[in-house]
N, C-alpha and C positions, 0 to 999 in steps of 0.2 A: 337204661332199660325202660321200656314202656310198660306201665302197669295196666293189665287187662282186667276189666271188671264187668259186672252186669249193670246196665242202665235200664230203667223202666220209663214208660211213657204212654201217651194216649192222646185222644182227641179232646176237644173242649168240654163236651158233655159227659165224658167218662165212659161211654158205652164201648169204645175201642180202647183196649189196653194191650200192651206188648212189652217184651223185654228184648234187649239186644246186648250182645257181648262185644265190647269194643274198648279202646284205650280210655283211661280216665282223662287224659289230655287229648281232646278231640280235634282231629284235623278235618274241617268241613270244607265243602265246595259251594261257592256261590255262582250260580249259572245265570246268564243274562238272556236265556231264551224267553219266549213270550209267556209261557205258563209259569215258569219259576220266578221270573221278575215280577209278574203281576200278583203272585201269591206269597212272595217272600220266603220261599222254600230254601232252606240251607241243608245241603246233603251230607249225610254220613252214610257212605256206601259200605255194605257188609255182605258177606256170603249168606246164603240161605241157612247154613248151619248155625250162624250167629244171630238169627232172628227167630223169635217165637211169638205168635199171636196168642195172647192169653184169653181175650174175650172180645166179642163183637163181630165175629165173622159174618153173621146175618145182617149186621148194620152197615156193611161196606157196600158201596156201589162203584162200578168201574166206568172210567171215562177214557176213551182213546181218540187220537187224532193223527193226522199226517201219516206216518208210516204204520201206525197201529201196532207198534212193537211194545211200547211202554203201556203198563196198566196203572193208570192214575186212580188210586183207591181212596174214596172219600167216605166219611161218615154220613149216612143218609139223614141223620138227625141234626147235627150241628154244622155240617159242610166242611169240616177240617180234613185236610189230607196230611195225616201224620206219618205215612210211609207209602211207598209204591214200588212197583217193579219197573226199574228204569230201562230204557232202550240201550244204554251203555253197558249194563250188567244184567241181562235178562234172566240169569239164573240166581240173582241175589235180590237185595232190597236197598232202597235208599230211604233212610229215616230222616225226617225233618228234625234237626236238633232243637228247633223251637218247641217241639212237642215232647222233649225229654224232661223228666222230673229233674230239677236242678241239683239236688243233693249229692249226686254222684259225679258231677262234672267238675274236674279239677281245673281245666282251662280249655279255651277254644281258640284255634287259629283258623283263619278263613282264607282260602285260595280261590281266586277268580277263575272261571271257566267260560270260554266264549261259545255258549250254546247257540247264539244267533248264527254262527258259522260251524255248526256241529260237525259236518263231514271233514272240514279242514282241521278241527281242533280235537277230535276224539282221541287221537293217539296220545295226547298229553294227559288224558284222564285214565286211560287204560294202562299205560306203562308205569 
């Protein structure tokens, strides 16, 4: 049985803070697309109901590219993207596990995703 808990996290400067409800044993996704590989983003994808922005809404700035479906949300002050609205799950959030406070993380397993070939690979992420 997977233990579900609340994790907290935020950006580097602390202006952005959030909480996310997810397993203590996190299953993360490592994507090799251009933005994820360059930023080192490790995905924990959750539904909107399992994510709450606690502070910093006015400190977020949005970046979009290519299909303009994803909303890459960065802290205006420190530049860290601690979460965003992904193209693969536009009604949810992808949280960067590197931005979670470590105290609640029991373990992390990482699965690769071929984001360079998104259209051919997306079914493996959605199913």
